[in-house]
Structures are given as C-alpha cells and as structure tokens.
N, C-alpha and C positions, 0 to 999 in steps of 0.2 A: 692608341695616340697621346704621346705626355711629351711636354715641352724638352725634354731630354733624347728623344726617339720620333722625330720626324720623317712622314709618311712618302717616300720615294716613289716616284708613279717615272714609267718610260713611256711615250706619246711618239707618235710616227706625228708629221708635218700637218696629216688632216683630220686626224682626231682631236677633238673638242674638254677642253678643260674649263672648271668653272674659276673665276678669279676676275679682280676690279678693286682698286687700288683709288681713295679719296680723301680729300681733305675730312669727313665726314668720321673715318676710322678713329679710334683711339691710339691706333698706333701708328699711324700716320707720318711717316720720319725716319721710325722707329730704325727700319731698313740702312739710312742713310747715317748708322753712327756705327761703330767698331766695324772699320770694313779694310779692306786689302785689294786695291783694285789696279790691274795693269794695264796702263794705256798705249791703244797702240798709235802711228804717227797719224791715221785719221779723225782720233778721238782728243788730239793734243791739237791739230789745226779746228776743229768745231769749239771745243773750250774756248782757247785763246782768242776765239773770236765772240763766243757771248760775253766772253768778262772784259773785249777789246783792249787786251793787250797786244804788245810784239809776242813773237813767237820766245825771244830772247827772256825776258820777263814771265811770258808765265813760267817759262819752264824751272829757272832761279825758283821762282815763288811759292808756286804749288806740287814741284814735282822732285824724288829722288830722282838718281839713276845709278843706276850699279850693273855689271856685266854678269854675263851669266857662264858659265863654262867655256864655251866657244868663242867666247868675246863678244859675242852680241847683246847692243844695249836695252835692258830692259828698263822702263820708263815708269814708277810707281808712284799714284796720289799722294803726296803729304797731306795727311789727315790731322785735327787738333792730339797735340801731344798728353792728352790727360788723359782717364780713363775712356770716357766716349768716344773717343776716336774718331771724332766728325767730318765729314764731308767738308772741306772748306764752304762748299758752294751751299750747304743745307741752310734754310732760314725757318722760321716756323710757319708760313707760309708757305712750302716746298721748295724746290729746287730755282736757284739765280738763277740757273744759265737751263732751264728746261729743257730749250728747244735745240741747243746742244748739249746734253747731257752724252756720256758716253757710251757705248756698245752694251756693257753689261748692265750698267741702267737700267736701258729699252728691254734688252733682255728678261730680266727679271719676271715672274720668277724661273723664266725658260733658262736651261742650258742643253746645248748641243754635246751627245756625246763624244762626235768628231768632227774629225774642218768636212767630212762629207754630208754632216746633218740629216744622218737617215733616221736617226731618233733623237729625242730631245727627255732629257730628265727634269722632273719636275718638282722639287722640294718644299712639301707642306708641311711649314712651318706654324707649330699649335700658337704661337706669339702673333703671327702674321691676322690680322681677321677679314683680307682680303680673299681667302679661298671660303668665306664664308656664303660669300656674296654670289649673287642668282644669274652672274655674268656671263654668259658661256661662249666661246668663241674654239678655234683650232689653233693648233699652234701656226701654221701658214697667215689665218688673219690677226692672231697678236703681232708675228711680223710683222705684217703689213700696216696696221694701226701706229707702230710703232717705227716704221720710217728704216725698217734695218737694210734695205736691199742695198742704199748705196753703200750704209757701211760693211754690209758683207765684201759687196766689189773689191771697196777700196784695200780693205782687210786680207781681200784672198790673193789681191796684186803681194800683197807685202809678205805676206806666206810664202808666198813663192823667193824670195830674200831667204827669209828666216831658216826655212824648211830645203836650201838647195844642197844638191849633191852634192855641192864643196864640204857640208857641214857633217851627212851624212856620213862620208868616208872619213871621217877623223879628222877634220881641217879642222884650226883655230884661226881666229882672227889677233893679229899685232894691236895693241893700243890704236896706231894710225887706220887703220883699215874700220874698226869701231868707233872711230872720232866720223872715219868718213860718212860712215850707215848715220849716226845721231843726227849730226849736222845736215847730212840731205835730206832725211824723213820726218826729223824733230824740227828740226829751227829751220822754216824755212824761208823768215826773213834774213838769214847767216846766206842759207843756200841762193835765195835770190841776187844779192849781194856777190856772190863768189858767179852768176850765172854773167849780169847786168856790168859790172866793173872792171869784168877781165876781159881780156881776147876768146873766151869760151866759143866765142857763136863765130870767129874767123878760123876757129880752126876748124869744130864739128859744124857736119853739115845739118841742121837742124829746121824744121819748114817753117818759111815766114810766120806765117799764119800762129802755128803754135808759140813763137816768141811772142807775136803781140796778144797772146792770149795769157802768158805765163808772167806779165807785168805787174798784174793787179788779180789773177784765177788762182786762189791756191792749190783749189782743186787740180787744175792744167801743170802747174808747179809740181804736186806732190807725184803725180803718174806721174809725169817727166824724172822725178829721182830715183823714182826705182828702174827705170828705164837708165841712168847715170850710173847707180848704182851695181846693175848685172854688168853692164858695159866693164867699170874700173875694177869692180872684185872677181867675177868670173868672166873677165873677156867673153862675155854672149854679145853679138852683134845684133846690140840694142840702137849703135850709133857709128854713126859714118863720120872716118875724118874726113875731109875737104881736100887735102892732098889724098890722091887714091892712089897712088905710089907704096905709101908708106898704108893704109890702108888695108891693103891687098897681104902686105908685110905682114901685119898685125893677125890680119885674119887670118892667114897661113900659120903663124903661131899658134893661133889660137885652138886653132885645130888638130894642131899636131904633138900624139900623143907621148906627156910627160913621162 
C-alpha cells in the first residue's frame, strides 16, 4: 500500500474495521481539505442550524447549486478558492459545526456501495493515520456512534423523490419545477413563509397538530416538504384538498393513464 494506491476493502454492517480520528494525529483535519461534498436537504437543515443562519443566508454563502441532467437541483458545499479547497467550517481545533456536520463527514471513512447499504467500502488511505489506531468497531457500531440513523431516514425520504419513476421514465424537470424542489426541500425558511403566509392551510387538509409543529420544528417541516413535492410534481396521494369534489377529480386524473 502506498500514497497513490490506497487499499480498498468491502465490509458488511456486522464486520469490524480498525479506525479512529482525534486531534492527536498529525493528519487531523487533513480530510477537510480538497473536498467535494454534495449536500442533502437534511445536511443543509443541520448545518445552517449549527451556523446560526437562516436557510437562505446559508445557501447563498456556503453552497453552489446547479441542475442535473434530469433537472434535479444539486447543492454543493462551497470550499475555499485556493489550492487547499478547505471546508469553510474547518478550524485548527476541528469542525466548527461538528454536532451538525453533514452525512458524508459522519460516514468517513465508510461508504455504502448502494442505497440498500448491504456492503460498505472502506478506502484505507496511507496518509490517514486513523487507520493505524487500535480502536476496532463494526460498520453498524460506527454508524450508531456517528448518529447516522436520523440522517439515513431523512435522506431515504428525499431519495424517494430523486429516484422517482418519473425520472426513470426519462422525464426531466423544467426550471419552475426544479425551483419548487429547491425551495421546498433546501430553503426551508422560504417554504415556511409559503405555507404560513398564504392560504395554503385553507386549501389543503393538513393535520392541526402538524401545522403547529411545523411553525418551529424544521425536521417536521422538511418531512412535510417531501409530501408536498410528491403531490405537486408527481400527483401522489400525499395531500388532500379540503374541497372534496375537486380532490376526487384530481385523484381520478392522477390515476388515469396518460
């Protein structure tokens, strides 16, 4: 194994591997440089909380957004413009938003080989001294210690949108629909204003207790945004109109083959 040929090993969730990262390592924080990190909506939710910013401020200051070939918005963490390409939240003491760090940082050095997470790839990079540490744990234990479960749950719900059969059939989003996904899923403060400063809840039948929660709970709001996107873009039965006759008409149209 040398610097140019890292060792790649496949593990199941129950197999142990040897790794630990801490400030005592001379390579500490090196993995926070020369990075390219795509952020999920839940990543942005947590990171902007950790930075104390509104969603709009965070997205403008710390991200770059572009569209995939199918029109799905992709949000990339903006890094320093010098050769180091450092994460904007890395400091000499570590991550400034460590409790709210994104999924990919939590998972390192473990990478699932597929969305089913049956196997995981660990790339033992020679320059990373964490692989020389004695601490041993299974992939499952690593995920538990890194508090991955909630991230996985929220990301799985978003993946139901990005991997929807609408796209598998070769369809693409236009600019307006791409903006709908971006605003509803990433810019939660704007989405909250859309819900609460319009007649949305007069038109749609939303549980009263959920409305109360969404005023202050971003996780509840994000989960609802996924329901809204599925309804608005894919005509799924995730929301109902209060006008029952109109709702029945929309449901029948949604079930009619095009």
